Every structure is written in structure tokens, then in C-alpha cells.
C-alpha positions as a printed NumPy array, in Angstrom:
array([[  5.368,  13.978,  19.907],
       [  4.42 ,  17.341,  18.614],
       [  7.028,  16.643,  16.115],
       [  6.368,  13.527,  14.923],
       [  2.277,  15.288,  14.864],
       [  3.697,  17.911,  12.827],
       [  5.638,  15.739,  10.274],
       [  2.294,  13.405,   9.695],
       [  0.257,  16.583,   9.413],
       [  2.887,  18.021,   6.775],
       [  2.614,  13.866,   4.945],
       [ -0.744,  13.902,   5.259],
       [ -0.667,  17.556,   2.99 ],
       [  1.339,  15.845,   0.2  ],
       [ -0.34 ,  12.361,   0.388],
       [ -3.649,  14.261,  -0.66 ],
       [ -1.604,  15.75 ,  -3.563],
       [ -0.278,  13.152,  -5.185],
       [ -3.868,  10.999,  -4.946],
       [ -6.014,  13.375,  -6.044],
       [ -5.033,  13.338,  -9.338],
       [ -5.107,   9.467,  -9.523],
       [ -7.755,   8.687,  -7.618],
       [-10.918,   6.997, -10.138],
       [-13.868,   7.899,  -9.123],
       [-15.523,   5.531,  -6.977],
       [-19.725,   4.938,  -6.148],
       [-21.312,   5.952,  -2.744],
       [-24.38 ,   5.55 ,  -3.039],
       [-26.624,   2.77 ,  -4.819],
       [-24.206,   0.01 ,  -4.273],
       [-25.831,  -3.571,  -4.858],
       [-25.895,  -5.846,  -2.15 ],
       [-24.918,  -8.196,  -4.275],
       [-21.726,  -7.209,  -5.072],
       [-21.29 ,  -6.143,  -1.7  ],
       [-21.915,  -9.567,   0.057],
       [-20.005, -11.506,  -3.525],
       [-17.234,  -9.359,  -2.13 ],
       [-17.499,  -9.629,   1.532],
       [-17.496, -13.638,   0.014],
       [-14.081, -13.058,  -1.964],
       [-12.605, -11.216,   1.08 ],
       [-13.44 , -13.898,   3.157],
       [-11.396, -15.693,   1.034],
       [ -8.647, -14.31 ,   1.111],
       [ -5.89 , -15.158,   3.833],
       [ -5.338, -11.072,   3.695],
       [ -6.844,  -9.088,   5.838],
       [ -8.628,  -5.566,   4.866],
       [ -9.393,  -3.307,   7.451],
       [-11.496,   0.126,   7.767],
       [-10.913,   2.435,  10.167],
       [-13.236,   0.85 ,  12.894],
       [-11.175,  -2.814,  12.226],
       [ -8.036,  -0.796,  12.278],
       [ -8.826,   0.72 ,  15.802],
       [ -9.074,  -2.5  ,  17.448],
       [ -6.652,  -4.139,  16.061],
       [ -3.493,  -1.861,  14.842],
       [ -3.472,   0.796,  16.68 ],
       [ -6.626,   2.931,  18.737],
       [ -5.513,   6.387,  17.702],
       [ -7.874,   7.83 ,  20.048],
       [ -7.18 ,   6.563,  23.321],
       [ -3.592,   6.064,  22.694],
       [ -1.411,   9.152,  22.312],
       [  2.002,   6.608,  21.847],
       [  2.254,   3.725,  19.848],
       [  0.541,   0.33 ,  21.227],
       [ -0.207,  -2.269,  18.976],
       [ -3.24 ,  -3.967,  19.822],
       [ -2.516,  -6.747,  17.809],
       [ -1.998, -10.814,  19.085],
       [  0.906, -10.986,  15.979],
       [  3.979,  -9.508,  14.352],
       [  1.83 ,  -7.379,  10.758],
       [  2.289,  -6.206,   7.947],
       [ -0.475,  -2.797,   7.037],
       [ -0.381,  -2.605,   3.128],
       [ -1.402,   0.65 ,   2.23 ],
       [ -2.881,   0.767,  -1.385],
       [ -5.286,   1.948,  -3.766],
       [ -7.204,  -0.166,  -6.207],
       [ -6.424,   2.099,  -9.387],
       [ -2.793,   1.78 ,  -7.875],
       [ -0.609,  -0.01 , -10.524],
       [  2.006,  -1.79 ,  -8.3  ],
       [ -0.427,  -2.324,  -5.465],
       [ -2.162,  -4.667,  -7.725],
       [  2.039,  -6.418,  -8.592],
       [  1.821,  -6.493,  -4.568],
       [ -1.712,  -8.2  ,  -3.765],
       [ -1.219, -11.595,  -5.207],
       [  2.197, -11.501,  -3.404],
       [  1.051, -10.656,  -0.286],
       [ -1.469, -13.121,  -0.242],
       [  1.079, -15.988,  -0.946],
       [  3.5  , -14.394,   1.926],
       [ -0.132, -14.475,   3.945],
       [ -0.544, -18.006,   3.332],
       [  2.995, -18.569,   3.6  ],
       [  3.124, -17.339,   6.983],
       [ -0.21 , -17.956,   8.608],
       [ -0.473, -18.071,  12.245],
       [  3.132, -16.323,  12.526],
       [  1.602, -12.843,  11.409],
       [ -0.742, -11.378,  10.538],
       [ -1.141,  -9.186,   6.475],
       [ -3.267,  -6.127,   6.352],
       [ -4.911,  -3.669,   3.324],
       [ -6.107,  -0.71 ,   3.882],
       [ -7.139,   0.915,   1.167],
       [ -6.486,   4.717,   1.364],
       [ -9.11 ,   5.832,  -1.152],
       [-11.846,   4.266,   1.821],
       [-10.18 ,   5.743,   4.473],
       [ -7.371,   8.284,   3.826],
       [ -6.696,   9.311,   7.649],
       [ -5.021,   5.929,   8.339],
       [ -2.34 ,   6.784,   5.809],
       [ -1.945,  10.173,   6.676],
       [ -1.527,   8.983,  10.236],
       [  1.283,   7.489,   9.158],
       [  3.211,  10.109,   6.616],
       [  2.314,   7.678,   3.834],
       [  3.142,   9.337,   0.829],
       [  3.196,   6.725,  -2.329],
       [  1.54 ,   4.136,  -2.276],
       [  2.124,   0.526,  -2.484],
       [  3.602,   1.867,   1.667],
       [  4.138,  -0.622,   4.178],
       [  4.386,  -0.632,   7.396],
       [  5.976,  -3.635,   9.482],
       [  4.414,  -3.841,  12.733],
       [  6.642,  -5.908,  15.448],
       [  5.168,  -7.28 ,  18.635],
       [  7.263,  -5.244,  20.316],
       [  9.73 ,  -1.836,  20.167],
       [  7.949,   0.918,  17.001],
       [  6.241,   0.117,  13.147],
       [  8.642,   0.271,  10.277],
       [  8.046,   2.074,   7.548],
       [  8.808,   0.676,   4.097],
       [  7.057,   1.93 ,   0.383],
       [  7.391,   0.399,  -3.224],
       [  7.748,  -3.063,  -4.467],
       [ 10.596,  -4.353,  -6.418],
       [ 11.155,  -4.966, -10.231],
       [ 10.103,  -8.491, -10.271],
       [  7.9  , -10.7  ,  -8.832],
       [ 10.569, -12.01 ,  -7.008],
       [ 12.035,  -9.373,  -5.5  ],
       [  9.483,  -7.86 ,  -4.3  ],
       [  8.846, -11.072,  -2.36 ],
       [ 11.717, -11.756,  -1.087],
       [ 11.402,  -8.629,  -0.23 ],
       [  8.876,  -9.332,   1.787],
       [ 10.528, -12.445,   3.779],
       [ 13.734,  -9.84 ,   4.285],
       [ 11.53 ,  -7.606,   6.363],
       [  9.037,  -9.915,   8.064],
       [ 12.97 , -11.914,   9.303],
       [ 14.594,  -9.355,  10.729],
       [ 11.756,  -6.865,  11.575],
       [  8.122,  -8.931,  12.806],
       [ 10.045, -12.118,  13.054],
       [ 13.801, -11.333,  15.008],
       [ 14.388, -12.861,  18.707]])
């Protein structure tokens, strides 16, 4: 456990350094309530679910209580660690939306904004984005990063991981 925490700490430092130069500044104060409401409405129309830190603790892992892996979810899941400024993340996003629609009721597809909740990415040693955490109902999660060269290749990558990691009998 100590070794895992040390690896996670080292990875988090690398992740923080890698993201500093690439991130665009985002507004942190004075967000127009209308924009927030529109954003929430758009999120409600999507099959993917964006999680903040508190929702992550309820649906994935309550890391403040559990010192070992204990999945809190009701279906196998994919967690997409992304940032709005990330080009490959923008490519993966609509593909994950399709995947979420196709596998609705069988898996959840969650998204974690690494700019808003960097500690969640740090916990899993995310060093580059997009990164995907595949969480089966039983056993340990599996981390994968990057996307394919084409949309078809990327979608096939997700489907293979879903079948082999999340829905295997």
C-alpha cells in the first residue's frame, strides 16, 4: 500500500507539471448562472456523466473512508480523465458518448475534468490525457491512455476493453 501511494505521489507531481504549460485559464469567479444552467442541461442530455470530487466518492471510490480499492458503483464503468484544452480528449468525447448510448444499462461512462479536480487524476497516477480507467464490478481497475489514429480504431479500442475487462463472464 505504501508503494502504491508513493507511485501515485510521484505520478501526481509529473501530471501537475505536464498540465501546467498546456492549460488555458478558466474563469473561477462570477460565472453567469444562465451559462451554468445551460451547461447542466446539456450534460443531462448526454449519456456520459461528468463527476466532481463529491460525486466521484459516491459513485466510484470513497477514498477518504476506504484505504484499499472498493468500487461504489452499480455497473461496470469507464472513467475518462480529460481537459477541455486537450485535442485528443475532444476526439474521444463523442466516441465515448456513442459508447455510453450503445452500452446503456450495461456500463456507466463517467468523465472527470482534470483541470477542475486534479487530485482525482493524481490518485490514479494519470500522467497524460486522455486517460481511461476501466472498472469491472469485481477485481481491480485497469488504466489505459491515448486514442487510436482514427475514430473507428478508437471506438474498437473502447469496445474491446469493455468486452474483455468490464463485461467478461
